[in-house]
C-alpha positions as CSV (number, residue, x, y, z in Angstrom):
1,X,119.8,93.7,95.7
2,X,118.3,97.2,95.4
3,X,115.5,99.4,96.5
4,X,113.0,98.1,94.0
5,X,109.5,99.3,93.2
6,X,107.0,99.2,90.4
7,X,104.8,102.2,89.5
8,X,101.5,101.6,87.7
9,X,98.2,103.4,87.2
10,X,94.6,102.5,88.1
11,X,94.3,100.4,85.0
12,X,97.1,98.1,86.3
13,X,98.2,97.2,82.8
14,X,101.7,98.8,82.3
15,X,104.3,99.5,85.0
16,X,107.6,101.2,85.4
17,X,110.3,99.3,87.3
18,X,112.7,101.1,89.5
19,X,115.8,99.2,90.8
20,X,116.8,102.1,93.0
21,X,115.0,105.0,94.7
22,X,111.8,103.0,95.1
23,X,110.9,104.5,98.5
24,X,107.7,106.5,98.8
25,X,109.2,110.0,98.9
26,X,111.4,109.3,95.9
27,X,108.4,108.0,93.9
28,X,106.3,111.0,95.0
29,X,109.1,113.3,93.8
30,X,109.3,111.6,90.3
31,X,105.5,111.9,90.0
32,X,105.4,115.5,91.2
33,X,108.0,116.5,88.7
34,X,106.0,115.0,85.8
35,X,102.9,116.9,87.0
36,X,104.9,120.2,87.2
37,X,106.1,119.6,83.7
38,X,102.5,119.2,82.5
39,X,102.9,115.8,81.1
40,X,99.8,113.8,80.1
41,X,99.1,110.5,81.8
42,X,98.5,107.2,80.1
43,X,100.9,105.5,77.7
44,X,102.5,108.9,76.8
45,X,102.9,109.6,80.5
46,X,104.8,106.4,81.0
47,X,107.3,107.3,78.3
48,X,107.8,110.7,79.9
49,X,108.2,109.2,83.4
50,X,110.9,106.9,82.1
51,X,112.6,109.8,80.4
52,X,112.7,111.8,83.7
53,X,113.8,108.9,85.8
54,X,116.4,107.8,83.2
55,X,117.9,111.4,83.1
56,X,118.0,111.3,86.9
57,X,119.9,108.0,87.1
58,X,122.0,108.4,84.0
59,X,123.6,105.4,82.3
60,X,121.6,102.5,80.9
61,X,120.3,100.7,83.9
62,X,118.0,101.1,86.9
63,X,114.7,101.7,85.1
64,X,112.4,99.6,82.8
65,X,108.9,99.4,81.5
66,X,106.7,96.4,80.7
67,X,103.3,94.9,81.3
68,X,102.6,94.1,85.0
69,X,102.7,90.4,84.4
70,X,106.3,90.7,83.4
71,X,107.4,92.9,86.3
72,X,108.4,91.9,89.8
73,X,105.6,93.7,91.6
74,X,105.9,91.6,94.8
75,X,109.6,92.4,95.0
76,X,110.2,92.3,98.7
77,X,111.4,95.9,98.8
78,X,108.8,98.6,98.2
79,X,106.1,96.7,96.3
80,X,103.9,98.4,93.8
81,X,102.6,102.0,93.8
82,X,99.4,102.9,92.0
83,X,99.1,106.5,90.6
84,X,96.3,108.6,89.1
85,X,96.9,112.0,87.6
86,X,100.5,111.9,88.9
87,X,99.3,111.3,92.5
88,X,99.7,108.2,94.6
89,X,96.3,106.6,95.3
90,X,97.1,103.0,96.3
91,X,99.9,100.6,97.2
92,X,100.2,96.8,97.1
93,X,102.5,94.1,98.4
94,X,105.4,94.9,100.8
95,X,105.3,98.2,102.8
96,X,107.5,100.9,101.2
97,X,110.6,102.0,103.1
98,X,110.8,105.4,104.7
99,X,113.5,107.0,102.6
100,X,113.1,110.3,104.5
101,X,113.8,112.4,101.4
102,X,112.3,115.9,101.3
103,X,110.1,115.7,98.2
104,X,110.6,119.3,97.1
105,X,114.4,119.1,97.5
106,X,114.4,115.9,95.4
107,X,112.2,117.5,92.8
108,X,114.9,120.3,92.4
109,X,117.6,117.7,92.1
110,X,115.6,115.7,89.5
111,X,115.2,119.0,87.6
112,X,119.0,119.6,87.6
113,X,119.5,116.2,86.0
114,X,117.3,117.0,83.0
115,X,118.6,118.7,79.8
116,X,119.1,122.4,80.4
117,X,116.5,123.3,77.8
118,X,113.9,121.3,79.7
119,X,114.6,122.3,83.2
120,X,112.0,124.2,85.3
121,X,114.7,126.2,87.1
122,X,113.3,129.2,88.9
123,X,109.7,128.1,88.1
124,X,110.1,125.8,91.1
125,X,110.4,128.9,93.3
126,X,107.0,130.3,92.1
127,X,103.9,130.7,94.2
128,X,100.5,129.5,93.1
129,X,97.8,132.0,93.7
130,X,94.3,132.7,92.3
131,X,94.5,134.5,89.0
132,X,92.0,137.1,90.5
133,X,94.8,138.1,93.0
134,X,97.4,139.0,90.3
135,X,98.5,142.6,90.2
136,X,100.3,144.7,87.6
137,X,104.0,144.3,88.1
138,X,103.8,140.6,89.1
139,X,105.5,138.1,86.9
140,X,103.5,135.1,85.8
141,X,105.1,131.9,84.5
142,X,103.6,130.9,81.1
143,X,104.3,127.7,79.2
144,X,106.0,128.1,75.8
145,X,104.7,126.2,72.8
146,X,108.0,124.3,72.5
147,X,108.1,123.4,76.2
148,X,109.4,125.1,79.3
149,X,108.2,128.1,81.3
150,X,109.1,131.7,80.9
151,X,107.9,134.6,83.3
152,X,106.2,137.6,81.8
153,X,105.3,140.8,83.6
154,X,101.6,141.6,84.0
155,X,101.0,145.0,82.4
156,X,97.2,145.3,82.4
157,X,93.8,143.8,82.4
158,X,91.5,143.1,79.5
159,X,88.5,145.4,78.8
160,X,86.7,143.5,76.0
161,X,86.7,140.6,73.6
162,X,90.0,139.3,72.1
163,X,89.8,136.8,69.2
164,X,86.2,136.0,70.1
165,X,86.8,135.5,73.8
166,X,85.7,137.8,76.6
167,X,88.9,139.0,78.4
168,X,87.3,141.6,80.5
169,X,89.2,141.8,83.8
170,X,91.7,139.1,82.8
171,X,95.3,140.0,83.4
172,X,97.6,140.1,80.3
173,X,101.4,140.1,80.2
174,X,104.2,141.7,78.2
175,X,104.6,138.5,76.2
176,X,104.1,140.2,72.8
177,X,105.1,143.8,73.8
178,X,102.8,146.4,72.3
179,X,100.7,143.7,70.7
180,X,100.0,141.8,74.0
181,X,96.5,143.3,74.6
182,X,95.3,142.0,71.3
183,X,96.8,138.6,71.5
184,X,94.9,135.9,73.5
185,X,98.1,134.0,74.2
186,X,99.4,136.9,76.4
187,X,96.4,136.5,78.8
188,X,96.6,134.6,82.1
189,X,93.7,132.2,81.9
190,X,92.8,129.6,84.4
191,X,91.7,129.8,88.1
192,X,95.2,129.8,89.4
193,X,98.7,130.8,88.1
194,X,102.3,130.6,89.2
195,X,103.8,134.0,90.0
196,X,106.9,135.7,91.4
197,X,105.9,139.0,92.9
198,X,107.0,142.5,91.9
199,X,110.2,143.7,93.6
200,X,111.6,140.1,93.5
201,X,111.9,139.6,89.8
202,X,114.2,142.2,88.1
203,X,116.6,139.5,86.7
204,X,113.6,137.4,85.6
205,X,112.0,140.3,83.7
206,X,115.3,141.2,82.0
207,X,115.8,137.6,81.0
208,X,112.3,137.2,79.7
209,X,112.6,140.3,77.5
210,X,115.9,139.0,76.2
211,X,114.4,135.6,75.6
212,X,111.5,137.1,73.7
213,X,113.8,139.2,71.5
214,X,115.9,136.1,70.6
215,X,112.7,134.0,70.1
216,X,111.3,136.5,67.6
217,X,114.7,136.4,65.7
218,X,114.6,132.6,65.8
219,X,111.1,132.6,64.3
220,X,112.4,134.7,61.4
221,X,115.5,132.4,60.9
222,X,115.2,130.4,57.6
223,X,117.0,127.4,59.1
224,X,115.2,127.2,62.4
225,X,118.4,126.3,64.4
226,X,119.5,127.7,67.7
227,X,116.1,128.0,69.5
228,X,116.7,130.2,72.5
229,X,116.7,128.7,76.0
230,X,115.4,130.8,78.9
231,X,117.4,129.1,81.6
232,X,120.7,129.7,79.7
233,X,119.7,133.4,79.2
234,X,118.8,133.8,82.9
235,X,122.2,132.4,83.9
236,X,123.8,135.0,81.6
237,X,121.7,137.8,83.2
238,X,122.8,136.6,86.7
239,X,126.4,136.7,85.7
240,X,126.1,140.1,84.1
241,X,124.3,141.6,87.1
242,X,126.3,140.0,89.9
């Protein structure tokens, strides 16, 4: 008994088994969350998908991984979903149930079940826009090297080459304070970006500045313990300003 499903990719070699939440909208939410986190696909992606689903369920049951010939793909519940680049592209066997979950709402709940340091948090409220539409004062979410996203305020536009690359007209952020204009990692590259607009981000800006200050201190720490967490800092800012 359950709400079973198997998730595989177009190679149909490995699959993830779900004992519960195998309906289409639940599966779409798990995949969307992995895509938002920027996880690679392939074998590495299967591990991350299991990690996300395992955090969602908790405990030690309800999710497994194996080769397809060892999984119950024709399970009589939701059958087998086929994904590509974290999107559903095909389905086999029994028709999936209509679980009627709102995908975006479930993505938020999935996020809440992850470790605090890995949660997307307010990033899920961001708006994707063409980078060419970004204005000074907007906050752009940028991925940190150690994982997670932090918003930084756009403070200007490039007017020449930076570290060998032409950054003319490319927006850059306050990520490295006065050094930002000369650091390529402060620039918003790519055709689109995730933003929260000026006038709606005072707490985010305050938290990102505090995060960067603590991050710089952490880099100078000889032990390397206590890496700052943006979501925890943002919660402190909310409490302080409320």
